[in-house]
Backbone as CSV, one residue per row, in Angstrom:
resi,resn,N_x,N_y,N_z,CA_x,CA_y,CA_z,C_x,C_y,C_z
1,MET,24.675,18.568,-36.417,24.342,17.749,-36.092,24.132,16.905,-34.606
2,ASN,23.755,17.669,-33.652,24.527,18.021,-32.462,25.397,17.149,-31.545
3,THR,26.430,16.604,-31.355,27.588,16.587,-30.783,26.820,15.463,-29.367
4,ASN,25.549,16.080,-28.856,25.723,15.739,-27.243,24.639,14.481,-27.496
5,GLN,24.057,15.144,-28.467,22.886,13.255,-28.930,23.261,11.815,-28.515
6,PRO,24.611,11.603,-29.560,25.360,10.747,-28.452,24.579,10.287,-27.394
7,ALA,25.648,10.907,-26.837,26.082,10.887,-25.327,24.740,10.677,-24.584
8,ALA,23.630,11.438,-24.789,22.550,11.628,-23.864,21.608,10.536,-24.400
9,LYS,22.002,10.012,-26.184,21.442,8.312,-25.995,21.828,7.500,-25.066
10,ASP,23.610,6.960,-25.346,23.591,6.055,-24.390,23.114,6.817,-23.335
11,LEU,23.498,7.811,-22.595,23.279,8.200,-20.643,21.248,7.329,-20.779
12,GLY,20.543,7.350,-21.687,18.844,6.917,-21.363,18.794,5.907,-21.858
13,ARG,19.789,5.418,-22.620,19.927,3.505,-22.659,20.157,2.889,-21.746
14,HIS,21.514,3.624,-20.678,22.105,3.204,-19.932,20.524,2.992,-18.379
15,ALA,19.764,4.580,-18.355,18.840,4.406,-17.254,18.072,3.610,-17.425
16,VAL,17.401,3.435,-19.089,16.441,2.095,-18.878,17.216,0.761,-18.523
17,ASP,17.967,0.228,-19.164,19.543,-0.609,-18.568,18.885,-0.756,-17.017
18,GLN,19.374,0.527,-16.553,19.811,-0.108,-14.598,18.543,-0.089,-13.997
19,GLY,18.081,0.842,-14.210,16.546,1.121,-13.858,15.536,-0.243,-13.596
20,PRO,15.092,-1.044,-13.904,14.051,-2.576,-13.406,16.294,-2.600,-12.676
21,SER,16.477,-2.847,-12.291,17.819,-3.552,-11.118,17.689,-2.279,-9.827
22,ALA,17.677,-1.269,-10.375,17.249,-0.689,-8.974,16.362,-0.574,-8.680
23,ALA,14.898,-0.233,-9.259,13.780,-0.268,-8.696,13.442,-2.113,-8.152
24,ALA,14.489,-3.287,-8.339,13.840,-4.464,-7.939,15.036,-4.502,-6.496
25,GLU,16.048,-3.640,-6.696,16.739,-3.217,-5.432,15.941,-2.665,-3.841
26,GLY,15.309,-1.262,-4.805,14.679,-1.084,-3.344,12.988,-1.424,-2.538
27,LEU,12.359,-2.374,-4.291,11.185,-2.650,-3.250,12.112,-4.643,-2.970
28,GLU,12.829,-4.709,-2.388,13.412,-5.967,-1.834,14.147,-4.711,-0.917
29,THR,14.400,-3.816,-0.311,14.330,-2.716,0.534,13.088,-2.439,1.205
30,ALA,12.668,-1.974,0.164,11.131,-2.142,1.733,10.312,-3.393,2.514
31,ALA,10.808,-3.895,1.469,10.262,-5.361,2.361,10.793,-6.411,2.465
32,ALA,12.491,-6.064,2.218,13.226,-6.314,4.139,12.397,-5.328,5.438
33,ALA,12.258,-4.736,5.017,12.293,-3.427,6.190,10.708,-3.461,6.241
34,LEU,9.983,-3.889,5.535,8.362,-4.036,6.651,8.639,-5.883,7.099
35,ARG,9.390,-6.227,6.253,9.275,-7.484,7.001,9.820,-8.091,9.094
36,GLU,11.303,-6.806,8.893,11.458,-6.653,10.315,10.967,-5.394,11.583
37,GLY,9.997,-4.627,10.627,9.355,-4.235,11.255,7.370,-4.770,11.655
38,VAL,7.342,-5.625,11.152,5.797,-6.364,11.060,5.319,-6.860,12.448
39,ASP,6.041,-7.676,12.876,6.068,-7.923,14.885,5.848,-6.599,16.088
40,GLY,5.705,-5.441,14.907,5.835,-4.817,16.510,4.974,-3.346,15.735
41,LEU,3.948,-4.278,14.569,2.440,-2.936,14.756,1.739,-2.736,15.464
42,PRO,0.798,-1.983,15.468,-0.733,-2.018,16.217,-1.345,-2.845,15.356
43,GLY,-2.419,-3.118,15.456,-4.046,-3.494,15.373,-3.843,-5.091,15.396
44,GLY,-3.155,-5.930,16.066,-2.934,-7.179,15.794,-2.813,-8.067,14.592
45,ASP,-3.659,-9.271,14.758,-3.175,-10.332,13.897,-3.494,-10.050,12.280
46,ARG,-4.102,-8.981,12.669,-4.537,-8.603,10.620,-3.661,-8.014,10.084
47,VAL,-3.851,-7.161,10.566,-2.495,-6.046,10.321,-1.057,-6.383,10.033
48,LYS,-0.769,-7.015,10.790,0.186,-8.484,10.794,1.043,-8.969,9.769
49,ASP,-0.680,-10.314,9.166,-0.622,-10.704,8.313,-1.201,-9.799,6.166
50,PHE,-1.997,-9.004,6.735,-2.136,-7.842,5.797,-0.589,-7.693,5.477
51,ALA,0.439,-7.333,6.732,1.567,-6.731,6.567,2.450,-7.631,5.369
52,ARG,2.420,-8.964,6.239,3.400,-10.152,5.592,2.874,-10.102,3.890
53,ALA,1.633,-10.286,4.469,0.804,-10.430,2.460,1.801,-9.266,1.009
54,ALA,2.214,-7.805,2.047,2.673,-6.700,1.546,3.539,-7.522,0.509
55,THR,4.353,-7.680,2.025,6.164,-8.262,1.620,6.432,-9.149,1.092
56,ASP,5.807,-9.823,0.275,5.400,-11.128,-0.216,5.294,-9.994,-1.800
57,ARG,4.416,-9.600,-1.888,4.424,-9.007,-3.243,5.297,-7.744,-3.748
58,LEU,5.835,-7.249,-2.316,6.968,-6.861,-3.095,7.747,-7.509,-3.177
59,SER,8.528,-8.253,-3.005,9.895,-9.491,-3.233,9.151,-9.394,-4.637
60,SER,8.167,-9.879,-4.666,7.588,-11.254,-6.595,7.683,-9.626,-7.567
61,GLY,7.364,-8.571,-7.044,7.831,-7.513,-7.379,8.954,-7.306,-8.268
62,ALA,9.955,-7.827,-7.372,10.960,-7.695,-7.614,11.312,-8.264,-8.520
63,ASP,11.521,-9.580,-8.271,11.446,-10.867,-8.936,10.616,-10.625,-10.194
64,PHE,9.894,-9.975,-10.712,9.376,-9.566,-11.706,10.365,-8.791,-12.827
65,LEU,10.517,-7.927,-12.091,11.843,-6.978,-13.285,12.712,-7.488,-13.172
66,ARG,13.186,-8.198,-12.034,14.694,-8.639,-12.756,13.968,-9.581,-14.500
67,SER,13.699,-10.367,-13.200,13.236,-10.761,-15.680,12.479,-10.586,-16.301
68,ARG,12.519,-9.497,-16.772,11.376,-8.733,-17.492,12.781,-8.102,-17.985
69,ASP,12.519,-7.839,-19.656,13.199,-6.744,-20.628,13.287,-5.292,-20.443
70,PRO,14.028,-4.859,-20.007,13.795,-3.011,-19.950,12.585,-2.341,-20.510
71,GLU,12.440,-2.836,-21.983,12.372,-1.845,-23.342,11.257,-2.563,-23.294
72,ARG,10.964,-3.564,-22.404,9.475,-4.066,-22.932,9.021,-3.523,-21.518
73,ILE,9.418,-3.182,-20.418,8.892,-2.993,-19.287,8.833,-1.391,-19.410
74,MET,9.413,-0.318,-20.551,9.052,1.284,-20.566,7.498,0.892,-21.328
75,ALA,8.058,0.251,-22.618,6.846,0.156,-23.223,5.325,-0.508,-22.411
76,ASP,5.150,-0.876,-21.772,4.214,-1.583,-20.930,4.011,-0.220,-19.777
77,ILE,5.416,-0.088,-19.179,4.341,1.881,-17.931,3.401,2.619,-19.489
78,ARG,4.355,2.633,-20.261,3.575,3.604,-21.296,2.307,3.953,-21.377
79,ARG,1.984,2.621,-22.091,0.599,1.798,-22.127,-0.134,2.544,-21.099
80,LEU,0.210,1.773,-20.216,-0.518,1.662,-18.845,-0.924,3.709,-18.116
81,VAL,-0.110,4.170,-18.819,0.517,5.633,-18.238,-1.269,6.540,-18.990
82,THR,-1.020,6.328,-20.567,-0.994,6.862,-21.751,-2.737,5.760,-21.775
83,SER,-2.754,5.028,-20.949,-4.535,4.671,-20.936,-5.542,4.744,-19.170
84,ASN,-4.442,4.686,-18.469,-4.300,5.475,-17.099,-3.875,6.316,-16.402
85,PRO,-4.620,7.567,-17.194,-3.682,8.639,-16.722,-3.760,8.790,-14.842
86,GLY,-5.225,8.647,-14.410,-5.956,9.016,-13.071,-4.987,8.284,-12.410
87,VAL,-4.442,6.787,-12.547,-4.740,5.535,-11.946,-3.396,5.581,-11.881
88,ALA,-2.011,5.748,-12.349,-1.155,6.070,-12.815,-0.566,7.401,-12.139
89,LEU,-1.215,8.643,-12.335,-0.528,9.724,-10.591,-0.594,8.884,-9.384
90,GLY,-2.069,8.550,-9.035,-2.379,8.204,-8.341,-1.328,6.767,-7.502
91,VAL,-0.988,6.068,-8.534,0.293,5.171,-8.120,1.530,5.887,-7.862
92,ALA,1.834,7.001,-8.572,3.346,7.159,-8.414,2.719,8.209,-7.141
93,ALA,2.100,9.063,-6.997,1.494,9.843,-5.222,1.626,9.170,-3.810
94,ALA,1.118,7.636,-4.359,1.866,6.967,-3.140,2.771,6.387,-2.670
95,CYS,3.701,5.568,-4.374,4.555,5.312,-3.751,6.004,6.348,-3.584
96,GLY,6.121,8.059,-4.204,5.974,8.507,-3.305,6.385,9.067,-1.524
97,PHE,4.734,8.631,-1.065,4.514,8.565,0.317,5.421,6.988,1.047
98,VAL,4.916,6.132,0.189,6.077,5.373,1.370,7.827,4.909,0.908
99,VAL,7.790,5.747,-0.023,9.169,6.401,-0.559,9.659,7.247,1.023
100,GLY,8.828,8.177,0.980,9.511,9.240,2.046,9.496,9.125,3.170
101,ARG,9.003,8.124,3.049,8.381,7.527,5.124,9.191,7.032,5.132
102,ALA,9.629,6.014,4.429,10.837,4.828,4.141,12.196,6.261,4.794
103,LEU,12.490,6.696,4.292,13.593,7.380,4.191,13.805,8.621,5.207
104,LEU,12.678,8.675,6.114,12.090,9.551,6.881,12.440,8.815,8.046
105,ARG,12.246,7.653,8.773,12.669,6.370,9.428,14.683,6.119,9.199
106,ARG,14.721,6.434,8.730,16.447,6.064,8.670,17.119,7.045,8.946
């Protein structure tokens, strides 16, 4: 038996357990940054209303992640990705773009 296997399994378990809380924190950070910049957005009230709705959704997503079991979240994600790989790839690309833009502004 490989002696590294238990350590790798523990590391994987830690990542699964910490993942949702870290993701929730990231969503809250993104919501806070968007909330701060809403009033300075160009495009009028409609754009500002859309941005405010997005901050509410981000906060709701963070609350959802905090309230769910990490194992169930991973099972739901696996099922979603395997049944809709194109959509999953698009969502991943959009998230990467948003995170990249947020990091560039800091």
